[in-house]
C-alpha positions as CSV (number, residue, x, y, z in Angstrom):
1,X,22.7,43.7,-39.3
2,X,24.4,43.3,-35.9
3,X,28.2,42.7,-35.6
4,X,27.5,39.1,-34.6
5,X,25.3,38.5,-37.7
6,X,27.9,40.1,-40.0
7,X,30.6,37.9,-38.5
8,X,28.4,34.8,-39.0
9,X,27.5,35.7,-42.6
10,X,31.2,36.4,-43.4
11,X,32.3,33.1,-41.8
12,X,29.6,31.2,-43.7
13,X,30.6,32.9,-47.0
14,X,34.3,31.9,-46.4
15,X,33.2,28.4,-45.6
16,X,31.2,28.1,-48.8
17,X,34.1,29.5,-50.9
18,X,36.5,27.0,-49.3
19,X,34.0,24.1,-49.8
20,X,33.7,24.8,-53.5
21,X,37.5,25.4,-54.0
22,X,37.2,29.1,-54.6
23,X,39.0,30.3,-51.5
24,X,42.0,32.3,-52.6
25,X,45.5,32.2,-51.1
26,X,47.5,35.4,-52.0
27,X,45.3,35.9,-55.0
28,X,45.7,32.4,-56.3
29,X,43.4,29.4,-55.5
30,X,45.3,26.6,-53.6
31,X,44.2,24.2,-56.4
32,X,45.7,26.4,-59.1
33,X,48.9,26.9,-57.1
34,X,49.3,23.1,-56.9
35,X,48.5,22.4,-60.5
36,X,51.0,25.0,-61.8
37,X,53.8,24.2,-59.4
38,X,56.9,22.4,-60.7
39,X,57.7,19.1,-59.0
40,X,60.7,16.9,-58.5
41,X,61.8,13.7,-56.8
42,X,63.9,14.3,-53.7
43,X,66.1,11.4,-52.5
44,X,67.6,11.2,-49.0
45,X,70.3,8.7,-48.4
46,X,70.3,7.6,-44.8
47,X,71.7,4.7,-42.8
48,X,68.5,2.9,-43.3
49,X,68.4,3.2,-47.1
50,X,67.3,5.6,-49.8
51,X,64.0,7.5,-49.3
52,X,62.2,9.2,-52.1
53,X,59.7,12.0,-51.9
54,X,57.7,13.6,-54.8
55,X,57.5,17.3,-53.8
56,X,56.5,20.6,-55.2
57,X,59.3,23.2,-55.7
58,X,59.0,26.7,-54.2
59,X,61.5,28.8,-56.2
60,X,60.1,32.3,-56.0
61,X,59.8,34.6,-53.0
62,X,55.9,34.4,-53.3
63,X,55.9,30.6,-53.5
64,X,58.3,30.4,-50.5
65,X,56.1,32.8,-48.5
66,X,53.0,30.7,-49.2
67,X,54.7,27.3,-48.7
68,X,52.2,24.7,-47.6
69,X,49.8,27.1,-45.9
70,X,46.2,26.0,-45.9
71,X,47.1,22.6,-47.3
72,X,45.4,19.5,-45.8
73,X,46.2,17.1,-48.7
74,X,49.9,16.4,-48.4
75,X,50.5,12.9,-49.7
76,X,52.5,10.5,-47.5
77,X,55.5,10.9,-49.8
78,X,54.8,14.5,-50.7
79,X,56.0,17.9,-49.4
80,X,57.7,21.0,-50.7
81,X,61.3,21.8,-51.5
82,X,62.3,25.4,-51.1
83,X,65.2,25.6,-53.6
84,X,67.1,27.8,-54.0
85,X,66.8,29.2,-50.5
86,X,66.4,32.0,-50.2
87,X,64.8,32.7,-53.6
88,X,67.3,35.5,-54.2
89,X,70.8,35.8,-52.8
90,X,73.3,33.5,-51.2
91,X,72.5,30.8,-48.6
92,X,71.6,32.1,-45.2
93,X,70.1,31.0,-41.9
94,X,66.5,30.0,-42.4
95,X,63.6,30.8,-40.2
96,X,60.2,29.1,-40.8
97,X,56.9,29.0,-39.0
98,X,53.6,27.1,-39.3
99,X,51.2,30.0,-39.5
100,X,48.0,28.9,-41.4
101,X,49.5,25.4,-41.9
102,X,47.1,22.8,-40.6
103,X,49.3,19.7,-40.9
104,X,52.3,18.9,-38.8
105,X,55.5,18.9,-40.7
106,X,59.1,17.8,-40.5
107,X,61.4,20.6,-41.7
108,X,64.8,19.6,-43.0
109,X,67.4,22.3,-43.5
110,X,69.9,21.5,-46.2
111,X,73.4,22.8,-46.5
112,X,75.0,24.0,-49.8
113,X,76.9,20.6,-49.9
114,X,73.6,18.7,-49.9
115,X,73.8,17.4,-46.3
116,X,71.1,17.9,-43.7
117,X,72.1,20.6,-41.2
118,X,69.1,20.4,-38.9
119,X,65.7,18.7,-38.6
120,X,62.7,20.2,-36.9
121,X,60.4,17.2,-36.2
122,X,56.6,17.2,-36.1
123,X,56.4,21.0,-36.0
124,X,53.0,21.9,-34.5
125,X,50.3,23.1,-36.9
126,X,49.5,26.9,-36.8
127,X,52.5,27.6,-34.6
128,X,54.0,31.1,-35.1
129,X,57.1,30.2,-33.1
130,X,60.2,30.5,-35.5
131,X,61.9,27.3,-36.4
132,X,65.5,28.1,-37.3
133,X,68.2,26.2,-39.2
134,X,71.1,27.4,-36.9
135,X,73.4,27.9,-39.9
136,X,73.3,29.1,-43.5
137,X,71.3,26.7,-45.8
138,X,70.7,26.6,-49.5
139,X,67.5,24.5,-49.5
140,X,64.7,23.5,-47.1
141,X,62.5,20.4,-47.4
142,X,59.1,20.1,-45.7
143,X,57.6,16.6,-45.5
144,X,54.7,15.1,-43.5
145,X,55.3,15.2,-39.7
146,X,57.0,12.1,-38.4
147,X,58.4,10.9,-41.8
148,X,62.0,11.8,-40.9
149,X,62.0,9.6,-37.8
150,X,60.0,6.9,-39.5
151,X,62.7,6.6,-42.2
152,X,65.6,7.1,-39.8
153,X,66.6,10.3,-41.5
154,X,69.3,12.2,-39.5
155,X,71.4,15.3,-39.5
156,X,74.3,14.7,-42.0
157,X,72.3,12.5,-44.4
158,X,72.7,13.4,-48.1
159,X,69.9,15.0,-50.0
160,X,69.6,15.3,-53.8
161,X,66.9,16.1,-56.3
162,X,66.3,15.9,-60.0
163,X,65.6,18.9,-62.2
164,X,62.1,20.2,-62.0
165,X,59.2,18.9,-64.1
166,X,55.6,20.0,-64.5
C-alpha cells in the first residue's frame, strides 16, 4: 500500500468511526462524555435582564482539558462551565484556546466574587492562539459565539449557578 493509499484508508476509517459515534476523545466517546457530565443552570444578571444557560460542568483536570473539543451540537442556551477553575488549587489567570473546537465561542472569565472579569467574543474555531483572562479567575463559562453581545452581557455583570445535577 502506498503512503497516499494508507492515508486515505486511515482518513476513511476515522470518518466511518465519527459517523457511527465511535470516535473517541481522550479514551471516551464524545456522546458518553456528554451523557455522564453534570449540568447546571448558569444565570447572568446584566443591564438587559437575567439570562439563563443550561451548561455542562467541567470539574476535573481531564474534563477541563477536553472542554468543548470536537463538539458541533452546542444548543443555543448551552455551553460549559469550568468550575472550580483551575480544577485543583486557588484561582489563577486562565489561558484557553480553541484547538479541535469547531464552533465559535464566547469565553467569559469569572472572578471569585462572581463578576465577569473579561469576555473573549466569538473566538475563532480551531485557533491555537491563547485567550487569557488577564487576572485570577475561579470559573470560566463557554457559550455559543455571539451570545454575550446578543444578550448585552458585559464585564462586571454578576454570574451565579445552582448546584450540579445529572
